N, C-alpha and C positions, 0 to 999 in steps of 0.2 A: 405326074402330079395326083392323079386319082390314088394312085397307090400309096404316097406317101400321107394324103390326106386321110386315109383308110386306118393308118398305122395310130394317128395320134388319140384319137378316141379310145383304140384300144389299151396303150400305154399308158391313159388315165386312167382307165378304168382300172387296170391292173395293179396301178399304184394303190388308188382308194381302198382296194381291196386286201393288198397287202398291211396297209394302215389298220384298216378295221380288224385284218386278223392279229396283229400285234398286242391290239388293244382287249382283243378276246384273250388272248392267250396270256396277256400282264395280268388282266383283274382275275382270270382264274388261278394263275400261281400266287399269287400275292395273299391272296384270299386263303388259300391251302397252305402258303407258308406261315402267315400269321397264328392261323390257327392251329397247326402244328408245333410251332415253336413254344407257344405256351403252354400248351400241353406238354410237350418234353418237359418243361421246366417243372412244370405243376410235377409229373413224374420223379424226377429228381429231386425236388424237395420232399416228397413224400418219403423217398428212399432216405434222405439224411434224416428226417424225423424220426425214421424205424431204428436208424443205428443210434441215435444221441438222445432217446426220448427219457432214458433213465437220467441223464443229466440235467435237464430240462423241466422236468415235474419236480412239484413239490420244493421249489426253492423262490417262492414268492416274488416270480420275475413278473416286473409290468408291460403292459401291452405295448409301450414304445420301443423296450428293451428286444422284446422278440420280434416284432415288424422291422427292428434295425437288423438283426439277425439272419431274419429270413431273407430281406431284401438283399444284404451282402452276400449271403450264400447263394444266392439265384443268380446275382451277377456271375457271380466264379463257376456256374454252370454253364455259361454261354458257350465255350470251346467244347464243350460235347455236345449240347444241342443244337446250335446253330448248323453244323453239315447233315446231322440227322434229320434237323427240318427242310434243308435244301433237296434232301435226297427223298423224303416222304413227298414235298410238296410238288416236284418235278415228276414223280412215278403219277401221284394222282391226277395231274393237270393233263399229261398226254393221255392218259388213260382213259381219261372222262372223254378227251377228243377220239381217241380210238373206239371207244365203248359204242359212242353214237354216231359213229361213221363220218365224223366231222373231218378225218386225217384223209380219209378217202376222197372227201371232196375238196379237199385243200390241193392234195396231189393231183384229182383230175383238173384242176384250174391251172395247172403249170407250175405251181409253187412247191420247191422240194421241201422234205422235210429240215432240211439243215437252213433254208431261209425261216422256215418257223420257228425255228430253236434259237435264233438269232437274237430278239430280246430279252429273252433269258440268260442267252449266253454273257451279253452286255450286263447285265444285271448283276449274275455270279461274278463277274467279273469287278466291279464296284464294288461289289459284298465281300468278295475277297480281300479288298486294298482295306476297305473300313473292318473286317475283321482281324486284320493284321495291328491297324491303329489301336484296336479294342484292345486286342492280346498283350500289346507291348506297351501300353500306356493306360487304360482304365481297370484290366485285370488284375495287376499287381497292386495297384491301390485296393480295389476292393479285396484279393485275397488277405493283404495286410489286416484291414481293420475285421475281417471275418474271423482270421484265426485267434487274433487277439482277444474279440468279443467271445468267441469260443471258448478260450484258455481261462479266460475271466469268470464265465458262465461255471464252469466245469468245476472250478475250485470253489465257487460260491457254495456256503452252506445250505443246507436245507432249510425251508421256514420254519420259524418256531413251532412245534407241534409235539407235546407231550403225551406218549401213549402208556396206557395202563402197565402197572407192572412192570416198565422198564428205568432204567437208569438214564436220564437226560443228560448229556453231558458237552452240549453244543454252546450253552452259556460259558464263558470264558472264567475260571478259577470257581465254578459252580457246579454242583452236580445235586441235581431234582428228582425225587423219586415219589409218585403218585400210585398210590393203590387202585383209587379206582375213580372215573369221571362220571359224571352227571351226564341227562341226555342233552341238555343245554350245550355241553360243550364246555361250560364257562364253571362250573361247581366241580371242586375237587375234595376227594377225601383220603385219609392217611396219608399225610404230606410229609416229606423227608428232606430238608433242603441240607445239602453240605456244603459247608464255606472253606474254601481251599486258598482264599486271597493272602494268607500268611505262608502258605508253603510248606505247611507242618504237619500234613495230614489230616486225619477226620478230627480236629481239635474245638471243633465249632459245628454244632447240630442244631436244627431248629426243626421241631415235632410239631404237628397240629393235628386236632383231629378233621377238620372241613376247613375249607376255604373258598375264594373265587378269584378268578383270573380275568381281566380286564385290559385293554390297553389304552395308553393315555392320549389325549386328545389330538396331538400331534403324531400318533402313532409310532412315536420313536423308543418308548417306553412300556414294558408289561409290569403290570400292577399285583404283585399277589397279597390278598387281603386274607390272613389266616385268623382261624378261631380256635379258641381251647387248646393252646400247645405251651410249651416249654423250649428254651433256649439252652443248650448245653454246653459248658465252655471249660475245656482242659487248659489249665497253665502249665505252660512247657519253658522254664529256665535254661539257658544254655548250659549248666553244666549238669542237668539231670541226664540219666541214663534210663534204658529200659526197664532196669531194674529197682527207680526211685519213684516212690509214691508220690505223684504230683496232686496238687490241688484241683477240686472238682468245683465246678459253681453250675448250679440249675436257676433258673427263671422262669416263672410260671408266666402267663398273660391270657387274657379273655379274646384280645383280640388287636391285631398287629400288621402292620404293612410292611412291604420289602418291594424294592423295585431293580428292575434290571435293563439296562441300556440294549437295546437292539442294533446299535449302531455295527455290531461285528457282522449281522444279517445283511446288509446294504451290500448292493454289487460294488467292487473297487475296481475301479479301470486302470488297466496297467498301461505305460506308457508306451505308444507304437514304436517310438524309435529302437525299442530293445529288439525288436524283429525284424527290422529293414535289412539285417545284413544276409538273410535267408533267403537264396537264391529265386525260389519262387514268386517273392517281392520285388524283384530289378525287373529294369528294361533291358532292352538290347544292349544300349550303352552302359548301365551300369555293368552289367553281366560281363562286357568285355573289358572293363577295366579290373573287376575283380579276378578274372581270370589271367589277367597279366600280373596281377599281384601275388597271385597263389602259386603261379608258374614261376614265378621268379622267386619267391621263398622256397619251394620245393626244390630248386636248381641248387639255392645257395645251402640249403640243410641237407642236399645229396654232397656238395663238393665240400663241405665243413667234415662231415663223416669220413668222407673217403681219405681227406688230410689228415686227420686223427687217427684213423685206421692204420694209415702209412706211417704216421708218427711213431705210434704203437711198435711195429713190425720192425721199424729202421732201429729204435732203442733197443729192440731183444737182440737182432742180428750184430748190434755194435757192442753190445754186453757179452754177447757169446764170443766174439772174433778177440775182443782187446784184454777183458778183463782175467786172466790167466794167473792171478795172482791167489786169486780167492778160492779155496778148493770146495766149499761147500756152495759156492754160486755156480762153478762149472758144474757141479753135483747137480744141479738145477737146472742146468741145460742139457747135459749129456746123460740121458739115462744108464747106462750102461758104469758111469760112475757110482751110481748108487750102491753097487756091490760092494764099493770099498768104504762105506760110511757105517758106524755103529748104528745100533735100531732106533735108537733116538735120534739122531741127525737125520735118518732116512724118511721118520716118520716127520719130522718137522718138513722136510723139503717137498714129501706126498701134500701133504696138507697145504704149505704154500701155492704148491702147483695147483692142486684142486681148486682152491680160493680164487687163483688169479685165471683159470679156466671158467670158472662161476660166472665171475663178473664179467670176462668178457662175453658170455653167451647172454647174458641179460642185459648186455650194454647191445649186443646185436640184436635181439628180440626186441627191445624197446624200441630201436630206430626203424627194424622193420613194421612193427604194428602202426608207429608214427606215419612211415611213410605211404603205408598203404590206406589210414585214413585219409591221409593229406590227397592221394589219387583217388580216392572216392567221393571228395569235396571237390575236388576240380572235375570229374566226369558229372556230376549233379549240375553244376553249374553250365557244362556244354551242354546236358542234354537241354536246360531249362532255355538256354540262348536258341536253339535248333526247333523247338517247340512252338516258338514266338513266330514260326514261319509255318508249320505244318499246319495248322489252323487256316489258315488262308490257302493252301492247297487243297485242302481237304473239301473246300468249299466246291472249287472247281471239279475236283475228280467226280465227288458226288452228284454234281449236275450231272456230267457226262454219263454216268452209271443210270439214273433217274429218268431223264429223259426219253434217250432211245428206248430203257425197259419198257417205259410207262407205253411208248408207242408200239412195243413189239407184243406185249402182251394184253393191251388192249381193255383194260378192268381197272375204273376208276374204285371211288369210295374210300372206306379206312379197313375193309378185309384184304383181300390178297398184297395190296400195295404196304399195308403196315408189315405183315409177314414179310415178305420180300426186303422192306427197308430195313428193318430190324436184324433178320440174319446176314446182310451186307455188313452192318454197324458192327454186329458183336464181333464178325470175321475179322473187320478192320480193329477194333479195339484188342481183340484178343493177340493179334500178331503183334500190335504197338505195345502192350503192356512185356509180352515174353520177351521181344526184342530189347526193348529199354532195360529190363531187369539183366539180361544177355551182358547188354552194354557197360551196365553199372558192377556186376559184381564177375564179368567173364572176360573175355578176350576179343569181344566182338567191337569193331569199332564204332566209335558213338555215333557218327555220321549216320552209318549204315543200320543201326540200332535205332534212330528216332525215325529215319525215311523208309526204312523196309516195307512198311506198311503200305505207304504212298506208291513206293515203286512197283508193289505188286497188285496193287488193286487198279493203278492208272491205266494199265494196258487192257483189264477188262471193260473199263469205260471207252476207251475208243475201239475197240471190237466192237460194242454192242452198239456204239456209235454208227461205226461203218456198216453193220448188218442193218442197222434201222433206216438210215441214209440211202441205202445202194436198192432196196426192195421195197 
């Protein structure tokens, strides 16, 4: 009875210790995970800005449009940021525990490293499930909105900005030239405005010594107030040619206003339905349905080409066997008979044969390119389908690498853990990119091309876990 009485307090104390330990590890991991996750998102967003800065600057985009673009871009970066954040947070958490000898104390109290890793393993499994839901449901929508908005911004005209000594052509049907601009940016000198609204060349020209540029109150129109100038108009009749002398009009003015609409500078939003057929904008169900349709169409096209090709061969053989009455036809089908034809007939036969051969070659070449394009499209859909699952698995893989690696190196902070995390992630990313390209444009199986990085990295995580829990 005494032995049983002594065990109960020990078990109670051990259970409380484990709960406190779990709370400590979870709080340490969550803080590092949230911090590193947003840091990675920020770094990827800065990389995006570096790539597309030329497409964003100078177009007068509103703050709302920019924030919308950055938000959708940040959401699309989650599949890359999430595994890296888990890896870095795991190394930092267990590295801190090892650096401050807390892991030694945990093991000395009879709690194994595997037991200490259990709450983070459960959390990583839950995060993997959420990652799949995100990759399958949220990311396609964000990708659709991001790509559509980025396309609209890239085709958007630059904001209205006339340069000195340059012809400005972004206003439809007008070309504006300014010799010099004042320091205030509104006063202009040596103004020439070419009116091409009638699409008959430089038949209407407005010239002024100076002027002022200003925006209308609703900011939808720019107003040119010109001083001391002339309007030149050349009358062109339909019958006139370049040799005809045409009437020429000149009208002088002291002050005149001309207005230009800025509606063409507004951001035109495309219909998102136009881009929903792209594989990156689909979930697994939509990808599966699209794959069935693409593969069925591919099989139908192949069968149609096969039947057509066989029919042509059959017609050729039938004409060769049964039509013996026409000597010219037989000469076309039997090369030795060309010797019995006169030069003119022989030339016609050869030209006909060459034309038929060229048509057959072009037909085969066209179908070959068509089949290659369809095959590539099918491969891209398969790749996107598999990548919906690789994000979830990558979260688990990098946890099994980060947690034991942090316990082994026993170094926390943002120094060595960051270097090791980036190294592992770069290796994973390079393997994935190269293998996916080989699967798309080579003979590598698509399943192996998408999953080979996980297949290579996952055993490393198991080995590290075994090493860390054994010693």
